[in-house]
C-alpha positions as CSV (number, residue, x, y, z in Angstrom):
1,M,141.5,154.8,183.3
2,K,138.5,156.8,181.8
3,T,136.6,157.6,185.0
4,K,135.8,161.3,184.4
5,N,132.6,162.1,182.6
6,T,131.9,158.6,181.9
7,A,128.2,158.5,180.8
8,Y,125.9,156.0,182.5
9,S,122.7,154.7,180.9
10,I,120.0,152.0,181.3
11,L,119.1,148.9,179.3
12,D,115.7,147.7,179.9
13,L,113.8,144.5,179.0
14,A,110.4,145.6,180.5
15,L,110.8,142.7,182.8
16,V,107.3,141.1,183.7
17,S,107.5,140.2,187.3
18,K,105.3,137.6,188.9
19,D,101.6,138.7,189.6
20,H,102.2,141.7,187.5
21,T,100.0,142.7,184.4
22,L,101.7,143.8,181.2
23,K,100.1,147.2,181.7
24,E,101.7,147.4,185.0
25,T,105.0,146.4,183.6
26,F,104.7,149.0,180.8
27,N,103.7,151.7,183.5
28,N,106.8,150.8,185.4
29,A,109.1,151.1,182.5
30,L,107.9,154.6,182.0
31,K,108.2,155.4,185.7
32,L,111.8,153.9,185.8
33,A,112.7,156.3,182.8
34,Q,111.2,159.3,184.6
35,H,113.3,158.7,187.5
36,A,116.4,157.9,185.4
37,E,116.0,161.2,183.7
38,A,116.1,162.9,187.1
39,F,119.1,160.8,188.2
40,G,121.2,162.0,185.2
41,Y,121.2,159.0,183.0
42,T,122.1,159.7,179.4
43,R,119.8,157.2,177.6
44,Y,117.3,154.5,178.3
45,W,117.3,151.5,175.8
46,L,114.8,148.8,175.3
47,A,115.9,145.4,173.8
48,E,113.9,143.5,171.3
49,H,113.1,139.9,172.5
50,H,110.3,137.5,171.5
51,N,108.6,134.4,173.0
52,S,109.7,135.0,176.6
53,P,106.9,135.4,179.3
54,N,109.1,137.4,181.6
55,I,110.1,140.1,178.8
56,G,107.6,142.7,177.7
57,S,109.8,144.5,175.1
58,S,108.9,142.6,172.0
59,A,107.1,145.6,170.3
60,T,110.2,147.6,170.9
61,S,109.5,150.8,168.8
62,I,106.0,151.2,170.4
63,L,107.4,151.2,173.8
64,I,110.0,153.7,172.8
65,G,107.4,156.0,171.7
66,Y,105.6,155.4,175.0
67,V,108.6,156.2,177.1
68,A,109.7,159.2,174.9
69,Q,106.2,160.8,175.3
70,G,106.6,160.5,179.1
71,T,110.0,162.0,179.4
72,S,111.6,165.3,178.0
73,T,115.4,165.0,177.8
74,L,116.4,161.4,178.0
75,H,117.6,159.8,175.0
76,V,115.3,156.8,174.4
77,G,116.2,153.9,171.9
78,S,116.7,150.3,171.0
79,G,119.3,148.3,172.7
80,G,118.7,146.9,170.2
81,I,116.5,146.3,167.2
82,M,117.2,142.8,165.9
83,L,117.6,143.9,162.3
84,P,117.5,140.4,160.7
85,N,113.9,140.2,162.0
86,H,112.7,143.3,160.0
87,S,112.7,145.0,156.6
88,P,115.3,147.8,156.9
89,L,112.7,150.0,155.3
90,I,110.1,149.6,157.8
91,I,112.5,150.2,160.7
92,A,113.8,153.3,159.0
93,E,110.3,154.5,158.7
94,Q,109.5,153.8,162.3
95,F,112.6,155.4,163.7
96,G,112.3,158.4,161.3
97,T,108.8,158.9,162.8
98,L,110.0,158.7,166.2
99,A,112.7,161.1,165.7
100,S,110.3,163.6,164.1
101,L,108.0,163.4,167.2
102,Y,111.0,163.6,169.7
103,P,113.8,165.4,167.9
104,N,117.3,164.8,169.0
105,R,116.4,162.0,171.5
106,I,116.0,158.7,169.6
107,D,118.7,156.2,169.1
108,L,118.7,153.1,166.8
109,G,120.9,150.4,168.3
110,L,121.2,147.4,165.7
111,G,121.8,143.8,166.6
112,R,122.3,140.7,164.4
113,A,121.0,138.0,166.8
114,P,117.2,137.0,166.6
115,G,116.5,137.9,170.3
116,T,114.6,134.4,170.6
117,D,114.9,130.8,169.9
118,R,115.3,129.4,166.4
119,Q,111.7,128.3,166.0
120,T,110.4,131.7,166.8
121,A,113.1,133.4,164.6
122,Q,111.6,131.5,161.7
123,A,108.2,132.3,162.6
124,I,109.1,136.1,162.5
125,R,110.9,135.9,159.3
126,S,111.4,132.6,157.2
127,D,114.6,134.0,155.6
128,F,116.1,134.9,158.9
129,M,119.5,133.2,158.5
130,E,119.9,134.8,155.0
131,A,119.1,138.2,156.5
132,A,121.5,137.5,159.5
133,H,124.5,136.8,157.0
134,S,123.5,140.1,155.2
135,F,123.5,142.1,158.3
136,P,126.3,144.6,157.1
137,Q,124.3,145.2,153.9
138,E,121.1,145.7,155.9
139,V,122.7,148.3,158.0
140,D,123.9,150.0,154.8
141,K,120.3,150.0,153.5
142,I,119.0,151.6,156.7
143,Q,121.7,154.3,156.5
144,K,120.6,155.1,152.9
145,Y,117.0,155.5,153.8
146,F,117.9,158.0,156.5
147,S,120.2,159.9,154.0
148,K,118.9,163.1,152.0
149,E,120.3,161.7,149.0
150,N,118.0,158.9,148.9
151,A,115.2,161.3,147.6
152,T,116.0,160.5,144.1
153,S,115.6,156.7,144.6
154,K,112.7,154.9,143.6
155,V,112.4,153.0,147.0
156,R,112.3,155.7,149.8
157,A,111.5,155.9,153.6
158,T,110.2,159.5,153.1
159,V,109.6,160.0,156.8
160,A,113.4,159.2,157.6
161,E,115.1,161.3,155.0
162,G,117.4,163.7,156.6
163,V,116.2,163.0,160.0
164,E,118.9,162.7,162.8
165,V,118.8,159.1,164.2
166,P,122.2,157.9,165.5
167,I,122.9,154.2,164.8
168,Y,124.8,152.1,167.2
169,I,126.2,148.7,166.4
170,L,125.4,146.1,169.2
171,G,127.4,143.0,169.7
172,S,128.2,140.0,171.8
173,S,131.2,138.6,169.7
174,T,134.1,139.8,167.7
175,D,132.3,140.0,164.3
176,S,130.3,143.1,165.4
177,A,133.3,144.9,166.4
178,H,135.0,144.7,162.9
179,L,131.7,145.9,161.6
180,A,131.3,148.9,163.9
181,A,135.1,149.9,163.3
182,K,134.8,149.6,159.5
183,K,131.5,151.7,159.4
184,G,132.8,154.4,162.1
185,L,129.8,153.8,164.3
186,P,129.7,153.7,168.0
187,Y,129.8,150.1,169.5
188,A,127.8,148.8,172.5
189,F,129.0,145.4,173.8
190,A,126.5,143.1,175.7
191,S,129.0,142.3,178.4
192,H,126.1,141.9,181.0
193,F,125.7,138.4,179.5
194,A,128.2,137.7,176.9
195,T,131.3,138.1,178.8
196,T,134.1,135.9,177.1
197,H,135.1,138.2,174.1
198,L,134.6,141.7,175.6
199,L,138.2,142.9,175.9
200,E,139.2,141.2,172.6
201,A,136.2,142.9,170.8
202,L,136.9,146.3,172.3
203,A,140.5,146.0,171.1
204,I,139.5,145.3,167.6
205,Y,137.0,148.1,167.5
206,R,139.6,150.6,168.4
207,N,142.4,149.2,166.5
208,E,140.4,149.1,163.3
209,F,138.2,152.1,163.7
210,Q,137.9,154.3,160.7
211,P,136.4,157.8,161.4
212,S,133.2,158.7,159.6
213,K,130.9,161.5,159.3
214,D,128.9,160.1,162.1
215,L,132.1,159.7,164.5
216,K,135.5,161.0,164.6
217,E,136.8,158.6,167.3
218,P,135.9,155.1,168.8
219,Y,132.9,155.3,171.3
220,V,132.4,152.2,173.5
221,I,129.3,151.4,175.7
222,A,129.6,148.3,177.7
223,G,126.8,146.5,179.6
224,V,126.9,145.5,183.2
225,N,124.5,144.0,185.6
226,T,124.1,146.2,188.7
227,I,122.0,145.6,192.0
228,V,122.9,148.2,194.4
229,A,121.2,148.7,197.9
230,D,121.6,150.3,201.0
231,S,123.6,147.3,202.5
232,D,125.6,144.1,200.7
233,E,123.1,141.8,202.4
234,E,120.0,143.5,200.9
235,A,121.5,143.5,197.5
236,E,122.4,140.0,197.7
237,R,118.8,139.1,198.7
238,L,117.6,141.1,195.6
239,S,119.9,139.3,193.5
240,T,118.2,135.8,194.1
241,S,115.6,137.0,191.3
242,L,118.4,137.4,188.8
243,I,120.0,134.0,189.8
244,R,116.7,132.2,189.2
245,M,116.1,134.1,185.8
246,I,119.7,132.8,184.7
247,V,119.0,129.2,185.7
248,G,115.8,129.7,183.7
249,I,117.5,130.8,180.6
250,L,120.2,128.1,180.9
251,T,117.6,125.3,181.4
252,G,115.0,126.5,179.0
253,K,112.4,127.1,181.7
254,R,111.7,130.8,181.5
255,D,109.2,132.2,183.9
256,F,108.1,135.5,185.3
257,V,110.7,137.4,187.5
258,Q,110.3,135.7,191.0
259,P,110.2,137.5,194.3
260,P,113.5,137.8,196.0
261,T,114.4,135.3,199.0
262,D,117.1,135.2,201.4
263,M,120.5,134.3,199.9
264,T,121.2,130.7,200.7
265,D,124.1,128.3,200.3
266,E,122.2,126.8,197.3
267,F,122.0,130.3,195.6
268,R,125.8,130.6,196.4
269,G,126.4,127.2,195.0
270,L,124.7,128.1,191.8
271,L,126.8,131.3,191.5
272,Q,129.9,129.0,191.3
273,N,128.4,126.9,188.5
274,P,130.9,127.6,185.5
275,Q,128.1,128.5,183.1
276,I,126.5,131.0,185.5
277,H,129.6,132.4,187.0
278,Q,130.9,133.1,183.3
279,M,127.7,134.8,182.4
280,L,127.4,136.9,185.6
281,K,131.2,137.9,185.4
282,Y,130.3,141.7,185.1
283,S,127.7,141.8,187.6
284,F,128.0,144.1,190.4
285,V,126.0,143.4,193.6
286,G,126.3,145.2,196.9
287,S,126.2,148.6,198.7
288,K,127.4,151.7,197.1
289,A,130.8,151.2,198.4
290,T,131.1,147.6,197.2
291,V,129.8,148.4,193.7
292,K,131.7,151.6,193.2
293,S,134.9,149.5,193.8
294,Q,133.8,147.0,191.3
295,I,132.8,149.5,188.7
296,A,136.0,151.4,189.1
297,D,137.8,147.9,188.1
298,F,135.6,147.5,185.2
299,M,136.2,151.1,183.9
300,K,140.0,150.6,184.2
301,Q,139.7,147.4,182.4
302,T,137.6,148.5,179.6
303,N,138.0,152.3,179.5
304,A,134.6,152.4,178.3
305,D,133.1,155.9,177.3
306,E,129.7,154.9,178.6
307,I,128.4,152.2,181.0
308,I,124.9,150.8,180.4
309,A,123.4,149.1,183.4
310,V,121.0,146.3,183.5
311,T,119.2,145.9,186.8
312,N,116.9,142.7,187.0
313,I,115.0,143.1,190.3
314,Y,111.5,142.1,191.0
315,D,110.0,145.2,192.6
316,I,110.0,148.5,190.7
317,E,110.7,150.6,193.9
318,D,113.8,148.3,194.5
319,R,114.9,148.8,190.8
320,I,114.5,152.6,191.0
321,R,116.4,152.7,194.2
322,S,119.2,150.7,192.8
323,Y,119.5,153.0,189.8
324,E,119.4,156.0,192.0
325,L,122.6,154.7,194.0
326,F,124.1,153.6,190.7
327,S,123.7,157.1,189.4
328,E,125.4,158.5,192.9
329,I,128.2,156.2,192.2
330,M,128.9,157.4,188.6
331,K,128.6,161.0,189.7
332,E,131.2,160.4,192.3
333,F,133.7,159.6,189.5
334,S,133.3,162.8,187.7
């Protein structure tokens, strides 16, 4: 079991809570990142999503710049940029610019999914499906734009050439595992919501991994939901906001993040719903002692090199406290 020196990071959606403005949401994202830096987190990633009232990270690269400007050592990046939504040239230019402004701190995580519904995906890019099928080739293009050798090409991302921006392949299925292994890139699995294929995908990635100039050995980042509080009861209360969020996703009734309420038998019943239960399989809720035991089991299962935590809590102070306690858990393993 890889418990020593396991890195720990944050995946954020810039969640918009009920009765909060977008400006407050973005300020809170920066506030969280500043605390994360103090707590010893390795990276702070923002995920691209669209057409969701409770998610503020749709203009992902702009928010990355905002957070990077207000921090000094934290790696800031995308978890991820949904590449079929974009021109590889434009993404290379955006992240090349970010990496020149904040050297050795910008990560580029790339995913294949739209990060939205089908109709919105079509509005973003009419040939989305074609671009999604060409994802491996689109990743190749980005790598080419970042290479110094591209200086002789007719089409160039001049602000990206030779700029150091590590690329990560994100995935929620086994397809991405094959690709990350073939390209010799680090692999981040979205096990905070896509739980079914986690262990199979990690096995494929490790077995098929081909060393590259970017990476000599496989590197796995695994996502988990964490809600840590000073007691199990308080953590359960805070988790009611997450349960409501998941119900909204499954029923197509997305809404702002709702304030927490007492944990009731109705909420406990929802947690036993097969879909919700499966989606929240790698969700660790409780006091430090409770979550530490759960995380230890997860690390033993996955042997992940890095844990990236998603904490969907209504109030920013409760979120910061949860991430503080989680950082203490991870430090105790080292």
